[in-house]
TORDRENFI-577755 format. One line per 10 residues: for each residue x negated, y negated, z of N, C-alpha, C, O. Coordinates in pm, whole numbers. Layout:
N
X:Y:Z:X:Y:Z:X:Y:Z:X:Y:Z ~ ...
END
This chain:
274
-1594:-345:-2571:-1572:-380:-2654:-1529:-409:-2755:-1486:-314:-2820 ~ -1519:-538:-2817:-1424:-582:-2939:-1382:-473:-3046:-1488:-419:-3074 ~ -1330:-442:-3084:-1283:-301:-3212:-1199:-476:-3268:-1144:-571:-3213 ~ -1250:-415:-3466:-1298:-489:-3538:-1122:-433:-3585:-1093:-313:-3590 ~ -1014:-554:-3619:-925:-495:-3684:-933:-423:-3790:-1051:-424:-3827 ~ -853:-346:-3874:-837:-303:-3943:-753:-390:-4088:-653:-458:-4064 ~ -805:-378:-4233:-662:-480:-4363:-517:-439:-4291:-424:-520:-4290 ~ -508:-318:-4237:-397:-234:-4282:-317:-290:-4110:-194:-292:-4107 ~ -382:-323:-4001:-335:-352:-3880:-376:-508:-3888:-413:-555:-3781 ~ -373:-608:-4018:-387:-718:-4084:-219:-773:-4083:-122:-844:-4055
-285:-676:-4137:-80:-655:-4232:36:-650:-4164:135:-721:-4182 ~ 20:-565:-4087:109:-490:-4006:84:-638:-3917:162:-731:-3939 ~ -15:-654:-3828:98:-769:-3762:127:-910:-3788:175:-985:-3703 ~ 92:-947:-3922:144:-1051:-4017:315:-1013:-4019:411:-1080:-3981 ~ 309:-883:-4077:391:-864:-4069:552:-852:-4007:667:-854:-4053 ~ 470:-834:-3847:534:-857:-3698:592:-987:-3684:713:-1009:-3684 ~ 477:-1097:-3670:471:-1281:-3702:569:-1265:-3754:654:-1196:-3697 ~ 600:-1324:-3892:674:-1311:-4012:870:-1306:-3941:948:-1401:-3944 ~ 900:-1152:-3880:999:-1087:-3856:1062:-1176:-3722:1179:-1200:-3692 ~ 937:-1213:-3657:967:-1316:-3509:988:-1487:-3548:1017:-1579:-3471
959:-1490:-3701:955:-1607:-3729:1103:-1665:-3757:1165:-1769:-3733 ~ 1135:-1486:-3848:1233:-1499:-3866:1386:-1532:-3758:1486:-1600:-3783 ~ 1348:-1453:-3637:1452:-1379:-3582:1475:-1539:-3477:1577:-1575:-3420 ~ 1334:-1611:-3483:1350:-1769:-3395:1446:-1832:-3512:1549:-1878:-3464 ~ 1438:-1841:-3616:1554:-1896:-3656:1658:-1898:-3688:1737:-1992:-3698 ~ 1667:-1794:-3707:1802:-1731:-3662:1897:-1796:-3550:1996:-1869:-3552 ~ 1804:-1721:-3432:1874:-1761:-3312:1860:-1859:-3301:1932:-1898:-3210 ~ 1763:-1994:-3373:1788:-2175:-3346:1922:-2178:-3416:2023:-2219:-3358 ~ 1924:-2137:-3533:2081:-2121:-3591:2197:-2100:-3555:2287:-2159:-3615 ~ 2224:-2025:-3464:2334:-1980:-3335:2358:-2014:-3248:2463:-1985:-3191
2234:-2119:-3181:2230:-2143:-3060:2251:-2310:-3018:2297:-2337:-2906 ~ 2225:-2392:-3090:2262:-2474:-3134:2294:-2584:-2963:2340:-2552:-2854 ~ 2283:-2615:-2976:2326:-2725:-2783:2287:-2626:-2660:2273:-2642:-2539 ~ 2279:-2549:-2724:2193:-2434:-2570:2107:-2492:-2539:2050:-2535:-2639 ~ 2040:-2532:-2413:1945:-2505:-2335:1869:-2361:-2247:1891:-2332:-2129 ~ 1770:-2284:-2349:1781:-2204:-2254:1657:-2273:-2182:1584:-2352:-2241 ~ 1636:-2229:-2024:1666:-2246:-1867:1469:-2187:-1863:1453:-2065:-1850 ~ 1356:-2263:-1872:1274:-2214:-1849:1181:-2116:-1740:1243:-2134:-1635 ~ 1115:-2064:-1721:1067:-2011:-1612:997:-2060:-1562:903:-2131:-1596 ~ 1067:-1998:-1389:1011:-2080:-1255:877:-2021:-1261:845:-1902:-1258
743:-2215:-1278:636:-2162:-1253:526:-2230:-1064:607:-2248:-973 ~ 453:-2244:-1043:445:-2303:-959:404:-2444:-928:415:-2506:-822 ~ 324:-2509:-1120:418:-2675:-1076:597:-2645:-1068:676:-2740:-1066 ~ 624:-2557:-1065:793:-2602:-1025:794:-2707:-882:830:-2825:-878 ~ 723:-2591:-731:749:-2642:-686:743:-2783:-610:691:-2882:-659 ~ 821:-2778:-448:772:-2940:-449:669:-2956:-426:581:-2870:-431 ~ 652:-3108:-384:488:-3147:-350:474:-3102:-232:367:-3042:-237 ~ 529:-3090:-95:563:-2974:11:490:-2855:-24:378:-2830:21 ~ 546:-2791:-95:551:-2665:-169:416:-2655:-184:351:-2613:-88 ~ 349:-2692:-307:256:-2617:-271:133:-2722:-265:46:-2753:-347
172:-2774:-95:40:-2840:-41:0:-2798:43:-117:-2816:79 ~ 126:-2692:133:145:-2617:194:50:-2402:160:-16:-2314:216 ~ 114:-2435:39:25:-2341:-58:-147:-2264:-21:-215:-2164:-1 ~ -135:-2452:-39:-322:-2419:-90:-412:-2468:99:-529:-2473:137 ~ -296:-2491:157:-344:-2443:319:-311:-2342:374:-295:-2340:497 ~ -300:-2270:322:-218:-2092:330:-330:-2007:259:-373:-1895:287 ~ -374:-2122:126:-453:-1982:88:-588:-1993:149:-661:-1895:168 ~ -617:-2110:177:-677:-2162:292:-776:-2021:433:-877:-1956:460 ~ -584:-2075:485:-597:-1899:623:-670:-1789:590:-767:-1741:648 ~ -576:-1728:423:-638:-1610:430:-734:-1612:432:-779:-1505:473
-844:-1717:396:-911:-1702:392:-999:-1679:501:-1075:-1594:547 ~ -974:-1744:513:-1051:-1738:681:-1007:-1645:723:-1096:-1559:724 ~ -865:-1584:782:-827:-1442:793:-906:-1279:747:-917:-1172:806 ~ -943:-1321:633:-1021:-1259:618:-1192:-1237:579:-1251:-1136:540 ~ -1233:-1346:601:-1345:-1399:679:-1398:-1318:826:-1511:-1279:858 ~ -1264:-1310:898:-1265:-1283:1068:-1251:-1378:1154:-1220:-1349:1270 ~ -1280:-1574:1097:-1166:-1690:1150:-1067:-1698:1184:-1011:-1792:1127 ~ -981:-1627:1278:-900:-1623:1323:-823:-1771:1349:-718:-1816:1305 ~ -918:-1823:1436:-847:-1985:1507:-866:-2067:1454:-843:-2177:1505 ~ -921:-2056:1316:-885:-2179:1203:-834:-2157:1132:-791:-2256:1072
-786:-1996:1062:-661:-1918:1032:-549:-1986:1061:-472:-2037:979 ~ -537:-1986:1190:-417:-2051:1273:-395:-2208:1265:-294:-2280:1263 ~ -488:-2224:1263:-503:-2415:1242:-453:-2421:1093:-362:-2502:1076 ~ -482:-2373:1014:-447:-2356:896:-319:-2338:840:-262:-2418:766 ~ -267:-2205:891:-147:-2215:905:7:-2270:980:125:-2247:951 ~ -76:-2376:1119:-9:-2479:1154:11:-2587:1097:86:-2678:1133 ~ -79:-2578:972:-110:-2726:932:4:-2704:794:95:-2779:758 ~ -42:-2567:734:88:-2570:615:233:-2538:662:313:-2535:569 ~ 288:-2512:793:404:-2504:851:440:-2661:860:543:-2704:808 ~ 375:-2720:909:413:-2909:941:466:-2968:866:554:-3052:879
381:-2899:715:384:-2971:599:565:-2904:542:664:-2977:532 ~ 563:-2782:520:682:-2675:495:735:-2614:575:682:-2503:583 ~ 849:-2633:671:880:-2547:779:924:-2443:771:932:-2366:867 ~ 972:-2410:620:1055:-2298:595:938:-2211:525:971:-2129:440 ~ 848:-2224:548:694:-2145:441:711:-1999:504:635:-1964:595 ~ 826:-1901:450:844:-1768:471:700:-1678:490:708:-1572:553 ~ 544:-1729:426:474:-1642:392:398:-1647:474:338:-1548:518 ~ 380:-1790:523:329:-1896:676:301:-1778:719:212:-1697:693 ~ 444:-1784:831:475:-1660:923:405:-1542:890:312:-1513:966 ~ 436:-1445:765:400:-1399:762:241:-1402:748:197:-1288:762
160:-1479:729:22:-1425:732:-18:-1410:902:-91:-1331:962 ~ 99:-1570:964:58:-1538:1076:54:-1444:1184:-26:-1426:1276 ~ 203:-1366:1135:208:-1245:1247:108:-1110:1227:66:-1044:1323 ~ 62:-1064:1005:-69:-1059:1076:-190:-1121:1164:-248:-1042:1238 ~ -217:-1207:1163:-334:-1248:1216:-339:-1198:1413:-435:-1161:1480 ~ -128:-1229:1468:-188:-1222:1581:-148:-1057:1596:-160:-1015:1711 ~ -104:-960:1497:-108:-850:1460:-257:-833:1514:-272:-790:1629 ~ -305:-846:1480:-486:-845:1475:-555:-880:1549:-670:-842:1571 ~ -480:-978:1613:-530:-1006:1758:-458:-927:1867:-510:-949:1976 ~ -361:-847:1870:-359:-813:1956:-207:-836:1989:-146:-741:2039
-140:-954:1966:-69:-1085:2106:88:-1007:2040:164:-1084:1982 ~ 116:-900:2049:271:-803:1996:364:-913:1943:399:-954:1832 ~ 378:-933:2022:542:-1015:2092:508:-1141:1950:549:-1130:1835 ~ 418:-1258:2009:424:-1340:1943:449:-1275:1804:549:-1288:1734 ~ 319:-1190:1775:370:-1100:1595:476:-1094:1570:513:-1193:1507 ~ 573:-1003:1593:734:-945:1604:771:-1074:1584:864:-1085:1505 ~ 715:-1205:1642:832:-1352:1687:818:-1358:1525:923:-1334:1465 ~ 700:-1388:1442:660:-1440:1279:723:-1388:1181:785:-1451:1095 ~ 698:-1155:1196:785:-1126:1122:898:-1158:1079:937:-1173:963 ~ 974:-1173:1217:1121:-1162:1222:1188:-1323:1127:1296:-1318:1067
1109:-1441:1129:1058:-1608:1068:1061:-1577:986:1161:-1602:919 ~ 887:-1452:897:976:-1487:802:984:-1438:690:933:-1473:584 ~ 1097:-1296:731:1236:-1266:668:1309:-1352:630:1322:-1382:511 ~ 1371:-1410:730:1463:-1527:751:1470:-1606:668:1576:-1654:629 ~ 1318:-1645:611:1336:-1804:531:1273:-1712:391:1299:-1763:282 ~ 1173:-1544:390:1216:-1523:186:1297:-1389:273:1215:-1318:331 ~ 1419:-1354:288:1412:-1236:266:1470:-1155:116:1548:-1060:115 ~ 1420:-1207:20:1441:-1176:-87:1307:-1062:-145:1313:-991:-245 ~ 1168:-1075:-30:1056:-1084:-93:1016:-933:31:1009:-915:153 ~ 996:-843:-113:998:-698:-35:871:-694:42:890:-609:128
778:-733:52:607:-723:121:661:-734:208:691:-640:281 ~ 696:-878:233:774:-945:402:831:-809:503:794:-773:615 ~ 937:-755:412:1018:-636:473:916:-546:549:936:-506:663 ~ 793:-516:466:707:-405:381:625:-416:541:630:-341:639 ~ 576:-500:524:481:-592:655:562:-557:790:550:-469:876 ~ 609:-613:780:675:-600:943:765:-399:972:741:-343:1079 ~ 819:-356:909:819:-207:946:613:-135:951:600:-53:1042 ~ 537:-150:906:413:-137:953:369:-191:1041:268:-149:1097 ~ 436:-302:1081:396:-320:1278:433:-325:1299:434:-425:1371 ~ 620:-201:1299:629:-95:1455:557:-26:1426:478:19:1508
557:20:1254:509:169:1322:368:191:1375:325:281:1447 ~ 299:69:1313:111:81:1413:135:60:1528:35:82:1596 ~ 250:16:1606:207:-50:1759:403:82:1826:497:76:1905 ~ 352:161:1733:428:270:1790:550:290:1853:566:338:1965 ~ 685:227:1730:772:179:1708:860:238:1600:951:169:1554 ~ 843:350:1562:823:448:1438:972:423:1366:994:393:1249 ~ 1081:450:1490:1221:455:1517:1273:276:1405:1334:253:1301 ~ 1192:185:1522:1263:70:1452:1219:63:1347:1283:5:1259 ~ 1042:146:1309:1095:50:1096:1150:129:1068:1047:192:1092 ~ 1202:185:1044:1293:277:948:1408:175:893:1442:178:774
1451:108:964:1555:-3:871:1487:-159:816:1549:-255:770 ~ 1356:-146:836:1323:-217:759:1174:-154:584:1113:-201:488 ~ 1191:-60:639:1101:25:514:1253:59:389:1263:53:267 ~ 1323:84:470:1434:91:336:1507:-23:294:1561:-31:184 ~ 1510:-134:402:1491:-323:325:1345:-311:191:1343:-270:75 ~ 1297:-338:234:1131:-305:164:1225:-231:2:1258:-304:-92 ~ 1250:-91:5:1258:-14:-78:1353:-66:-135:1368:-6:-241 ~ 1420:-138:-125:1584:-216:-176:1560:-304:-271:1621:-304:-377 ~ 1466:-387:-241:1401:-525:-278:1247:-525:-361:1187:-626:-398 ~ 1196:-353:-384:1094:-364:-383:1094:-331:-612:1177:-280:-688
1005:-373:-624:932:-343:-743:922:-192:-718:915:-126:-615 ~ 923:-139:-938:783:-28:-904:705:12:-814:702:91:-719 ~ 593:-118:-908:422:-155:-811:458:-133:-668:388:-61:-597 ~ 560:-189:-627:501:-169:-435:604:-106:-383:603:-104:-260 ~ 755:-18:-471:753:70:-425:650:199:-352:704:245:-251 ~ 535:255:-379:413:303:-332:401:261:-292:505:254:-226 ~ 321:181:-246:328:125:-95:362:148:26:315:180:136 ~ 497:112:-50:565:136:79:640:258:128:658:277:249 ~ 708:388:-16:685:492:77:598:540:134:634:585:243 ~ 423:562:93:304:556:153:334:558:308:344:639:401
343:412:281:418:393:486:465:495:513:419:598:562 ~ 615:449:462:740:528:512:666:669:585:657:707:701 ~ 619:723:453:560:929:492:481:923:603:495:1012:686 ~ 348:782:635:234:798:674:380:775:883:365:831:991 ~ 485:680:841:541:640:964:624:734:1057:632:729:1180 ~ 699:840:951:766:1004:1006:667:1044:1020:685:1125:1111 ~ 499:1051:979:412:1156:1002:418:1196:1208:446:1294:1277 ~ 353:997:1242:346:994:1374:450:1030:1418:430:1013:1539 ~ 577:1080:1405:685:1131:1477:649:1258:1436:771:1276:1446 ~ 621:1324:1413:660:1517:1324:749:1502:1324:813:1538:1422
817:1437:1210:937:1472:1132:812:1495:972:786:1418:879 ~ 785:1575:992:685:1670:846:735:1643:707:694:1589:604 ~ 895:1734:772:944:1705:619:1017:1599:516:1031:1591:394 ~ 1061:1514:641:1062:1359:607:987:1275:530:1012:1206:432 ~ 811:1315:649:680:1271:558:651:1316:417:583:1260:331 ~ 693:1388:414:632:1523:299:765:1484:149:741:1497:28 ~ 874:1446:202:909:1402:69:912:1247:18:946:1212:-95 ~ 863:1144:146:825:1028:100:710:995:14:690:937:-92 ~ 640:1062:111:482:1127:37:494:1162:-130:447:1117:-234 ~ 549:1225:-106:623:1319:-263:661:1200:-337:615:1204:-451
715:1114:-317:719:990:-442:675:919:-458:661:857:-563 ~ 609:889:-289:429:777:-407:318:842:-455:236:789:-529 ~ 310:1012:-397:231:1120:-530:295:1109:-698:238:1053:-792 ~ 388:1157:-700:436:1076:-853:373:962:-889:271:957:-958 ~ 412:900:-857:412:768:-852:262:749:-870:237:676:-966 ~ 142:799:-797:71:716:-744:-83:828:-722:-168:829:-633 ~ -65:931:-870:-120:1098:-843:-333:1058:-805:-435:1117:-771 ~ -286:924:-844:-467:938:-831:-507:847:-689:-618:800:-665 ~ -389:836:-605:-454:740:-476:-486:797:-368:-386:830:-305 ~ -569:819:-326:-640:847:-209:-562:885:-128:-515:999:-128
-524:759:-11:-445:777:61:-321:823:49:-276:847:161 ~ -214:855:-72:-139:937:-62:-205:1132:-53:-175:1238:3 ~ -306:1077:-147:-352:1271:-132:-355:1318:22:-295:1413:74 ~ -455:1211:88:-463:1314:211:-370:1290:331:-385:1343:441 ~ -289:1221:305:-153:1192:402:-85:1285:357:-38:1369:433 ~ -58:1293:167:27:1462:229:-31:1564:226:29:1671:215 ~ -185:1553:238:-247:1702:271:-154:1740:413:-70:1825:443 ~ -225:1616:484:-231:1665:652:-70:1716:692:-20:1779:785 ~ -12:1640:544:185:1666:610:189:1835:635:231:1904:728 ~ 102:1876:461:167:2021:391:89:2114:542:142:2192:621
3:2083:535:-134:2148:687:-30:2202:771:-14:2318:810 ~ 94:2012:811:185:2045:929:274:2132:915:351:2170:1003 ~ 268:2184:761:410:2182:766:402:2339:721:499:2379:657 ~ 253:2475:760:219:2526:693:203:2572:543:211:2687:501 ~ 177:2449:467:217:2551:310:50:2491:276:7:2394:215 ~ -4:2590:341:-166:2555:340:-200:2623:192:-316:2664:200 ~ -142:2654:50:-215:2617:-88:-224:2546:-150:-316:2520:-227 ~ -76:2467:-123:-31:2381:-132:-160:2262:-59:-264:2217:-106 ~ -104:2246:48:-253:2133:107:-383:2191:8:-463:2114:-47 ~ -387:2317:-2:-563:2313:-24:-537:2258:-240:-618:2258:-333
-495:2248:-238:-492:2269:-437:-468:2048:-399:-534:1975:-473 ~ -427:2017:-350:-434:1848:-314:-582:1775:-216:-617:1658:-201 ~ -644:1916:-159:-761:1899:-142:-894:1950:-239:-1012:1965:-208 ~ -827:1968:-362:-923:2009:-482:-905:1884:-587:-997:1850:-661 ~ -806:1834:-585:-754:1682:-684:-869:1609:-623:-955:1557:-693 ~ -872:1605:-435:-990:1513:-375:-1085:1490:-420:-1128:1385:-466 ~ -1148:1633:-406:-1302:1620:-430:-1296:1655:-553:-1418:1648:-571 ~ -1242:1697:-687:-1327:1662:-818:-1313:1553:-835:-1395:1511:-917 ~ -1200:1425:-771:-1256:1312:-838:-1274:1159:-760:-1264:1045:-807 ~ -1318:1224:-567:-1341:1174:-491:-1444:1194:-455:-1534:1131:-511
-1478:1284:-348:-1614:1346:-312:-1499:1330:-193:-1391:1284:-154 ~ -1657:1434:-164:-1590:1448:26:-1619:1304:125:-1712:1305:206 ~ -1512:1159:105:-1601:1048:149:-1610:1066:289:-1701:1006:345 ~ -1514:1155:377:-1532:1018:551:-1546:1241:569:-1540:1329:482 ~ -1567:1249:761:-1545:1390:795:-1433:1430:813:-1422:1553:812 ~ -1286:1332:839:-1134:1359:888:-1127:1468:715:-1063:1571:692 ~ -1233:1376:612:-1134:1481:511:-1180:1681:504:-1113:1780:475 ~ -1306:1664:543:-1403:1836:575:-1378:1876:642:-1382:1998:655 ~ -1321:1761:761:-1249:1867:859:-1105:1915:824:-1070:2007:898 ~ -1037:1887:758:-894:1881:644:-880:1982:662:-812:2072:712
-1033:1928:564:-1043:2130:441:-1095:2246:523:-1094:2359:475 ~ -1149:2219:664:-1274:2345:673:-1118:2469:763:-1080:2585:775 ~ -1086:2322:801:-936:2356:872:-843:2464:824:-843:2581:862 ~ -748:2399:718:-719:2477:581:-728:2605:522:-651:2700:502 ~ -848:2576:498:-949:2720:441:-947:2854:534:-930:2971:502 ~ -975:2785:680:-1015:2935:792:-836:2981:812:-787:3079:868 ~ -764:2857:738:-588:2963:784:-568:3009:677:-449:3012:647 ~ -671:3067:567:-686:3071:432:-757:3217:434:-795:3271:331 ~ -770:3270:555:-896:3353:552:-986:3337:435:-997:3435:362 ~ -1079:3191:394:-1168:3198:297:-1301:3219:409:-1401:3180:347
-1332:3253:515:-1417:3151:606:-1591:3173:513:-1687:3161:589 ~ -1618:3195:402:-1746:3160:326:-1715:2990:278:-1821:2933:305 ~ -1653:2924:241:-1599:2823:199:-1530:2826:315:-1463:2927:294 ~ -1498:2787:423:-1534:2704:536:-1685:2712:629:-1715:2647:729 ~ -1769:2822:551:-1877:2817:656:-1973:2735:607:-2076:2708:669 ~ -1921:2657:407:-2036:2594:357:-1957:2410:392:-2020:2312:431 ~ -1856:2416:370:-1751:2301:427:-1811:2296:572:-1876:2192:562 ~ -1838:2352:738:-1921:2386:836:-2057:2283:812:-2070:2162:832 ~ -2155:2391:757:-2251:2302:705:-2242:2170:693:-2267:2093:786 ~ -2189:2119:529:-2178:1967:469:-2075:1848:618:-2047:1729:614
-2053:1932:703:-2022:1820:803:-2122:1773:935:-2146:1662:982 ~ -2168:1910:969:-2285:1870:1034:-2378:1803:990:-2449:1737:1066 ~ -2399:1805:845:-2489:1771:794:-2514:1620:719:-2618:1559:691 ~ -2339:1582:694:-2360:1437:642:-2306:1393:781:-2359:1283:796 ~ -2234:1417:883:-2169:1391:935:-2226:1386:1086:-2165:1306:1156 ~ -2297:1433:1131:-2287:1513:1294:-2246:1418:1419:-2213:1474:1523 ~ -2246:1227:1409:-2242:1245:1507:-2016:1171:1510:-1947:1085:1565 ~ -2005:1272:1422:-1865:1192:1425:-1816:1310:1522:-1887:1402:1564 ~ -1594:1277:1562:-1525:1377:1688:-1494:1497:1552:-1451:1607:1586 ~ -1511:1477:1451:-1509:1599:1384:-1535:1760:1401:-1479:1868:1419
-1740:1655:1367:-1763:1795:1418:-1811:1788:1584:-1844:1893:1641 ~ -1811:1684:1643:-1777:1762:1798:-1646:1853:1834:-1660:1957:1899 ~ -1545:1819:1799:-1444:1894:1778:-1485:2071:1760:-1476:2166:1837 ~ -1544:2054:1584:-1542:2265:1542:-1669:2247:1629:-1643:2364:1657 ~ -1766:2221:1690:-1881:2298:1779:-1809:2307:1890:-1858:2407:1942 ~ -1711:2261:1974:-1580:2294:2028:-1511:2383:2124:-1466:2402:2237 ~ -1541:2444:1947:-1348:2556:1932:-1246:2480:1975:-1161:2514:2057 ~ -1263:2292:1870:-1038:2194:1941:-992:2289:1756:-912:2230:1683 ~ -1033:2385:1722:-887:2350:1635:-812:2480:1637:-810:2543:1742 ~ -748:2527:1526:-666:2621:1490:-623:2797:1513:-562:2852:1421
-647:2851:1600:-659:3023:1540:-598:3028:1401:-487:2978:1381 ~ -685:3103:1281:-661:3113:1160:-560:3234:1164:-545:3325:1246 ~ -496:3204:1048:-331:3286:1039:-422:3416:1017:-386:3510:1088 ~ -520:3439:942:-570:3577:857:-712:3586:931:-791:3676:902
END
């Protein structure tokens, strides 16, 4: 709903505008003869760059629609137009990774960062590729490079990915430290909350893990069997048997076909500490 400005607000805006006009006049009088460069926009791209960008946008849409072969054809055309298009190599790497062609994916990730060495997102994607293909140690320098280049908005994603990757090798303390950075930046991020709770469970920090699960339940509800399974294990560790039974009932009722419910029925869980 659009709110009407009061006369006071209008006066303040007018005064601010007048001040800015005055400042602009002063600036003009002291910087005659000196031209300031304009910000680079899409119209500053070369014709080949713009044409390649259009083909890449098409490729991205085809990829999102599951039409990988057509997407690869569009990328091939884009690179024919503009051979140093790092983002095209990045998208081709993502497609190859999704298709299971890991060697081709790695080759294209390397070309992406070669041609766009200052793009934090490309370094992050290569790091995440190594993490997802069980090469977490190789991922580490790429995560660190991504963090060196990333903006504050991009950092959260990379801290989260780095934390998950360290958890894959059971480096729980390091995983917690990276996930905590992400949590402080974005405390309402469900992926951050869930992974940090998992890591704290592994670190035997059951009370802290339970606090995170309370935040998840209050803000998102129990969205899947994985969350309920973690909640059930934490309540068992805390000795809250009645609460655990209520979670068990919810798991059996809402996710009876889940692997988590199967594990619980088979007794595939830790012995309670209390």
